N, C-alpha and C positions, 0 to 999 in steps of 0.2 A: 772285615771287610772279603768280598767276594772268593776261591782261588784263582788265579789269573796268571796265563801261563807270561815266558819273558817275550814273548813275539807281541802279544795280546797287550801287555803294559806299554811297550815302545809303540803299538800307535797309539793308544792313547796316549801318549806322551808328545807324538809328534805335532809339531805346528800347523802344520795341514792332513789334514784326511777325509777318507771316503766312507760312506754309510751304506750296507748292503741290509735291508730287512725284510721278514720275512714272516705273514701273518697264516696260519694256515688255521680249519675249519674243520671237524671232524665228522664226513656225511653220514645218513644214514646206515648207508655200511660199512662203516667201520674205519674206512678208508680217511687217511690225511688230505687235506683238499689247500693248493699253495693259490692262495685268492692272490701274491705278486705275480702271478705266470700262468692263469687259467687264459685255457686256450691260445697258449702261446703268446697272451699276450703281458708285458711288463707291466705297465703302468696300471692295472688296475685297483694297487694301494696308492693312495696320496697321503695318507701322514697318519700314526699313528702316537696319542698320549695317554703314557703310565701312570699315574698317581700310587707311589710306592711307599712303603714299609712307613707309615707316617703316625706319631706318638697317637695312639686315643684312638688309634683307625685299625683296626684287627683283620678288615679288609681290602688289599689294595683293589684300585678299579681301571679299567682301559677305554680309550674310546678310538673307533678304527674308522677312519674318512676310505670311503669306495667309489670306484665310477659304479654308477649305476649299469650303467649304456654300454655293450662293446662295438667295435665296428663291423662287424656281422651280425649284427642284428640278436646278438643275443644280450641279454639282461640278467643281471643278480635277485634284481626285485622278485621279491618271496610269492609271491601271489603270480606271477606272469608261470601258468604250468607247461607248457611250450619250450620254453626254454631249456638247452641243456643242461642248464647247469640247476637244474629243479628237478632233474629226473635220474633215477637210480638205477641198478646195474641192470633190474627188471624194469628199468623202463616206466616205473610208473613216479607219481608227482612224488616230490621229496622235498622242502625247499632247502637251497644247502644253507641260506643266511637262516636259524631259528632258531627260537628262544629256546635257552638250556643246552644247545649244543657247545659242544667241547672247543675251545681256543686255545691255540696257543702263540705265541709271537718270541720271534728270535733275532738277533742283529749280526752283524761283522762291523769292525773297524778296520782297519786299513789306513796305512800310508799312503798319502802321495809323495812321489820321491819326484823333487825338483831339483837334483844333485847336477851336477856340472856334466856332461855328455848323454844327457837322457833327454828327449823328449818330455816336456810340459805335461802331466796331469796323471804321469805313467805310476802305477801302486807298486807301492814294496809290500812283498807277503812274503813271512816267514812259515815255512811248512817243515815237516821232519823229513821233508824230504829232501829240503834245501829252502835256496829261496826264489822267488819266483819273481820276475819283473814285466807288468801284464797291463796294456791297455784297459781300459774301464770297461769297453764292449766282452773284453776277451776274458776280465774277471766275471762278468754276470754269467761268461758260458758255461766256470767252473766251479761256480758255488755249490753245485747241490753237491758237487765231492767235499765240500767244508764246510764242517760241524759249526752252524750260529749256534751261536751261545743265547742260552735260552733267558729272556727276560720278564714273561706275564706267562702264566698257565691262569684259564677258569673256563668261565662260559661264557654263554649271550644270553644276558639278560633283556638285551631292548634292542628291534632294526624299526629304523624310520626312515621312509625312502619317497616321500611325496615330494620331492625335489631332488635333483641331482647334485652334488653325492648321496650318497647312504650312508648313513652312520650306523654304527654300530655299538652296544654301549655293554661293557662287559665288566665280571666278578672275578676275583683269585675264589681258588676251589674253597676258600673257607666261607663265602655264600649260603654254600650248600650247610652247612653245618650252622650258619647263622639262620637261617627258613625253620631246621628241623627244631620241630616243638617237643619238649621232656610233658609228656600230655599225664601222667601222673606220680604223687609224691613217694616216693620210696627211702629208702635208707638204704648210703653207704660206711666201708668203714668199719672200725669194729673198738672193741671197747679196747685193744693192747695196742691199735693204731698201724693202719695200713699207708706204705708210703704213697705220697700224693698222685703221681705217675700212674700208679695203679688204677687209683679210683678216676680218673680222669679215662683210662683206658675201658675203665666198667660203665662208666657214662657212655661214652663212644658208641661202647657193647650195644648199651641194652637199646637204643637209639640211635638205631641207624638211617642214613641221608642217602642220597640217590646213589651216590658214592661207593656205600656199602660199606665193607670193616674197613675204617680207619686205625693204621695203628699210628699211632703217637710217637716221634723222634724225642728222645730225650738224648743231646750227646755227654750228661752230666746230670747225676738224678743229686736233687736239690737236700735228702737226707731229711725230710720233711713226713714225721705220720699222722695220717689223720685219722680222729676218733670218727666213733658211729655219729652220723647225723642225717637229717632227713633234707634232702632234694626236695627243693620247691620246683614249680612247673614252671621254667625258663627254656628259651633257645639253648640248644646245645654246645654252641661257641660261649655265650656267656656264662650260663655253668663255670665251663672248664677255667675261662679265663676270673672268673672270680674264686676260685680257689688258687690259680696262681698268684694273684693280686695280696691276697691274705702274708705271702710270704717275700712282695715285690717283685716275683718274675713276672712271664710275658710267657704267653703262646699265644701263637701264627702261623701262618706256612709261610717258610723260609726257604729258600734256597740251600739247599745241604750238601756236603762234600762229594756226596757219590754223582750231583749232577740231575738230581729231583728235588722239585719243591714239595716238601712235607709239614705238617701240622707239627712244630716245634715248641717246647719248653725247654724256655732258658733263663737262665741270669744275665740282664744288662749288666756288663762292664762297668757299674758305675766309679771304677777308680781310673778309667782309662783317661791319659792325658800325654798319649807319644800319638801324633798323627800320624795315620797312615799314607796320605797324601799332603805334599802341601804346591799349592795352587798361586802361580807367577800373578806378580802385579798385572802382566798382560795377559793372563790365561782367561782372567773373568769377565764376561760380557756385559754383564747389568749389576747392579748391588739395587733390589729392586723394594728391599726393606732392611731397614738399621734402626734398631730404636731397641728402650731401655725404658721400661714402666713400672709399676708398684703392684699393679692390679694384679688378685688373686697370691701374693706372695704368700708362703707360709714359710715362718725359720718356726716356731714353735711346736713343736706336735706331742698331742698326747694320746697316747694309748688304754682304753679302761677295758679291763678283764674279765671273766671271771674262773675259776679252777673248776676245777672235776670236784671239787669240794665244797665249792658255793663262796670259796673269798674273795670278795670284790679287789682289785689291784688296778696299781695304774703305771704306766712307763713314759717319762718326757724324754722327747729327744731336740736337742737344742743346735741350731746353726751358728754359733758365734758371731761370726763374721755377719753373716745377714743381717743379725740385730742390732748389732754397732752402726749399721749401714742405714737400716731402715728403718730399725725400731723394733720393737716385740709383738710378731703379728700370729697371734694363736690359732689354733686349729684342736678339735677332737675328734679323734674315731673312737664311738664305743661298740665294742663286739657284744652280739649279742650272749644269753647263757652259751650256746648250743654251741655257739661258734669253734672251730680247733685252736684259736688263739687264745689259750687257755696255763700261758705259763710267762714268768714276767722273763722268760728270753726269749721267747716268741712274739711278745709285745715291745721288746725293746726291738729287733729285728725291723718287726713294720713300723715302728718310727722311725727306726734313723732310716728306711729306703724313704719313706715320704718327705720327712724332711728335704732330705737331698734332693728330692725331685720338686720341691714345691717351692726351696728356697730361691731360686731364679725363675727369670719370666719363659715360657716357655716357649717362642722363639724370639731370638736378637737378632737373626737377618737371615737375610733369603737372597741367593748370589746364581746366578744364571754361567755356566761354563759349557767346554764341551761336553760330549756325552760322556759318562763316566758309569758305566752300567755295574762295576764290581761293588760299588759305593752299595752297603746297606745304613739302616736306622743303628743309632749306638758308636757308628765310625768315628773317629776325630782326626780332622781336617784341620790344615794349620794355611797362611793366606800372608805373601809375603805384602808389607806396605806399598800401600796404591798414590801418599801423600794427598788423596782427598778425604779421603774418608779416615784411615789411619793413618799414623806415620812410623809404630811399630808392628810387629809381626804378631801378626795373634792367629787362636786358634779356639776351633768350634768344635761341638759334636751336631753330628745328623741326627734330627728328629722327623724328617720328609725328606722324599724325594718325587722326584718329578721329570722323567723323560717325554721328550719332544722327540718324535725321529721319521725320518719318510729315506727316500731314496738316494737325496743331495746333501741333508745335512742332519746333525743327531745335537740335541742341546739336553742339559741336566740342570732344573734348576732347585740346589739345595736349599733345603732350611735346616738353620743352624740355632742354638743356643750355648752355653758358656759349658753346661757337663750333661755327661751322659744322662737319660731319664726312662726309668719303663714305664710311667705313668704322668697323667697332668691333669687333665679335669674328670680320670677316673676317682682320683683321690677327694678333687673335691666333693662329689659328691656323695663321700663316705663317711663329709664331716657333721657331726653330729649337732656343733652348734653353725652349720652352716642352713640347716633347715631352720629352728627355732629352737629359742633360750628354753631351759628345762624349767616348770613353773611347779611349786610342791604349797598344793595349801593343808596348812598345820593349823587343827585345832584340836583345844585342851576338851574333851567331852565330859565333862564334870556338872554337876547339880546345877550349878550356877553361874555360865563361864559366863568371862567379862570379854575374855577379849581372844582371836586368833589372830594368826601369823602370817605370812605371805612369805617365803622365801624365791629366789631363784638363781640359778644358776646360768651363766652363759660367756657372749665371746667378750674379748676383750672392749669392744663400741655396743654397751647397750643403754637404753633411755628406758627412762619412764615415765609416766603422766597418771596423776587422780582426776578422776569426773573432768576430762576434755581440757584440762591445764596445760603447763608448761611442760614441754618437755624438760626432763634433770639427767644429768648423766651420772653412770651409776658404775663402778669399777670392781664392785665385790659382793658379794650376796646382801641383800637388807632385811628387813623386818619391816611389816605393817602392820599397822593396829586396827581391826577392825571395830566399829561403833559397840557401845554398850547396848544396854535394851531402849528402844526409843531412837535410837538415833537412823541418820538415813542414811541405805543403800550406796556402796560407794563405787567406781568400776575404776579398774587398775590395766593399764593399758604398758606391754613389755616390748620396746623394739629393739633388731638387732641386725648390725649392719655394717656393710666394710666399708662404703661411701655415703654418708650424709646427705639424703635426700633420695636414696635409692636402701630401700627396706628390704634385707635377707627374709625378714620374717617377724611376724608383728602377733602375739597371743594378749589378747584380754579376760579377764578372769573381772569377778564382785567379790567384793570385802561385804559380805550379809551382816547384817546387826545381826548381837547376839539375841537369844529368843527367851524363853523360858525354860524349864530345868529338864534335861533330857534323860532318857533310863536306855537307852540302846541305841543300836544302829539306824539304818533308814525305812528298810521295810518292814512292813506291821504282821502281825504277828495275834490274830484275834484269841483270843483262850477264853472267854465266855458274854456270850449275849445275851438278855435274861428280858423278858414280857413279865408286865402285870397282869391283872386279872381283873376284869372291866364291869362293869354291869348290865345287865342285861339291857337293852333297849328297845322302847316298841321303833315297830313299821318303821322308816323313815329318817330316824333318830342318829346322827354320825356317832359311828362308836367310838367312844375316847380312851384313852386311859397312857399309862408310860411304857417308855421300855429304856432297860438299862444298856448297859455297856462294861467291858472292863477287856484292858490291850494289854502288849507286853509293852509298847514304843509309843508311844505319841509325839514326837518332834525331834528333828537333826536339825545340825546348826542349818544346812543346805535345805531342809527340803521340813514342807509340813504335811499333818494329815488333815484328809477331808472328809467329812460321812456322808454318802448320799443314799439314798431311797434307790432300792435295787431296780424297783420296775420304773418309775416316775423319772427318774435321775435328780428329781427337790435332791439340792444341798443340805441337808439338816444340822450340821457345823462344819465352817468353814474353816477352820484352824482348831483341833484337839489342843489343848494345853495342861491334859489331867490325861490319870492313865484309863480313869473312869467317871463315866457320869451319865448322866436321867435327860432325855428328852421325851418330849409328849408325841404321841400319833393320833392322826384322826384318820379313820375310816368313812363311809358310808354302805349301806345298805346295796348299794349302786360297784361297791366297789370290784374289782376281779379276782381279787385273792380270797374276798368272803365265801364260806362253802361250808354250807351246815352248821354244828355248833363250834368251829376253830374259825382263828383269823390267824393268819400264818403270814407274816412278817420276814423280806431281808433287807438287807443292808453292805454296799460300799464304801470299803475304806483306802482310799485313794493315797499315794507318796506323790507331793508334788511339789516339785522344781520350785523355789523363790524365787530366780533367776527372772525365767520367763514362766513360770504358772504352769509349764508342763505336767501332766501326768506321766509320771515316771514307771508305777503298777497301782493294781489295784489289787482285796484283795473280798473276795463276796464271802458272807455267813450268812444263817438262818438263826430268827428270832426263836427261842421258847414257843412252843403252841400257845395259844390262850383258849379257857373256856369260856364262852358265850351265851347270850342269851335264845331265846328260840328263833330261827330263822323269816323273818318276813312270806 
C-alpha cells in the first residue's frame, strides 16, 4: 500500500467524502498547465479514468474527458491556432494537447462534515497547521496550497475532438520504454555473473528512450547473478521484464516512498495474508464479477534447465491443495541452453513462483468501492460478509485497479483473486506444452531396417490418430512402428488440448515405410563419376555409350536420391538404391555439348523428401571427358 497520512486515511474512511481532481499538461515552454482551471474556468475537466497496476499489463492507461470549448470563445481543440491555449510564451502556435506531451493527475479526498452544529456540506481538512472547516467553494480556493496526491504520470498518446467533450488517451512512463527498440543483438553479463539489476540498468543505458537516462529503482536486491547471454532485438521494457520474470519478480513504474513514480524492480509478496484494508458490507457499491473457474489453472509446473557444464536437469513444483481440488494440471517451462536459469535452486524457485501464480484463477472478484488511491497491486483486502454473495469474511489480493474520478465523485473498481501473483498470462506463454507436444522421430540406420519408432512427450491431455482414423487418448509416451519394405506410408496426428474440441496444438508427421539398405546420412557426396569410350559415329548418327557413377550415399529413411541430366533436366534414375551403377546416354551431333573430339556430360544428384517429393538439396558433378570420332 502507498504511504498515507492519518488525515488522508480518515478522509478515505469517511462515509461522506468530497473529491478534487487536478490534471496538468506540460506545455512547449516546460510549464505545467492545470486543465482543471484554465483561464479561471474551473470546470474544463469533466472526468478521469485510470487503469493502473494490472496483472500482466505493465503500462497503466488513463482517459481524460475535457470540455472542448470555453465560455469566452477559447477552445482546447489542438488545431485551433488562434486559441490562447495553443500559443506559447513567444506567441507561436504550440498546441497544449499534443501527442507525447507529459501529463500528470492528482487527487484530494476530504471528509464532508455532517456532524451536529455544522451546516450540511462543510468540509473537514486536517493540515499541519490544524483542522480547517470550509465550504466547498472555500476549499476550492485553498487547494493551490494543498498538495494533491499523485495518482498518474505519463504522456498523451492520442487526442480526439470531433465532438465535445475532448478525449485524451494516455499511458504511463513505461510506454516510452515499451516503444524503444533494442536495435542490435549484444552481450550482457559475464562468466562470473552480474547482478540482474545491473544488467537491466546496462540495457536501459544502452538504449535510452525519450525520457533520457532512466534509473532503475531497486528497494531490495534479488541477489541473482546473470551470466553472459545475448540480448535479442525486442523492446526495452520487454527485455528487462523477461529478466525479472525468470526469477518471478516484476518491473514496472510504481509510486515510490519519496513521492515519485519510478521504474521499480520488486518481488511480489506471495506470502502476504494480512489485509491492509477491510471493506464493510455497506461500503462497496457493486460486485461486478464473482466467479470460480478452471480455465488455465496449472498446479504442477516443471522447469527444465541446462547447467553451464551442459547437463540437463528438471525441477518440479506442485500445489497439493489445488491438485486435490481440481486434479493434476501440468505445465512445463523449457529454459534454453543460454538461459541464466542454470541450476537446480534457480529452476525450483522459478517453478514455485509459477505454480503459486497459476494455481488459482486470475480474477475471482471485481468490486466497486469509494475512491481508494493508496491501494496497489499485490495488496490484500478484506471484505465483511454481506449476506448475499458470502456469509463469512473474505480476503483477496489486488491484481488490478481502475479509478473513476471527477470533481464530484471518486470510485475505485478493484480486481481481486485468492492470492498475490506476479504474473499469469506471461507464465502461460512460456509453457512449452502450451505450444505443441515435442515430437521425436527415431530410426535405426542399419543396413536393412525394418522399423522405426515415433515417440512424443506432451501434456496430460494428448490424443493421437493414424491415417485420419479415430482419436485415441494417450497419457504417456508411446511407440509407433513404421511399416516394412513395401508397406504404405501412414500419417500420425498428435493433438494437445486443455478442453477437447479446442486444440492448443496439432502436429502431423509421416511414418515412412522402410527402404533398401542405407549407408549414411541424407546429403549425397559424389566420389566418382566416369563415362565409357564410344565408337566414332558417322555424321547425323547419334552418339551412344554408357556412363557410370559411384556415390557415398544412396538414400535415407525419409529421403531418396534422384539422378538428373544437368542441362536437360531429364530424370535418369528416380530412386537410386545402390551406391554405384551404369546408365546409357545418348547424344547427337546437334547436342550443344558436342565439341570437337570430346563429349562433356554433367549430372545432378537430388536429395528428395519422401513425404512431399520436395527437393531438399542438389549436387552437380562432371562426367569424365570421352574421346570421340571426327566431328561432322
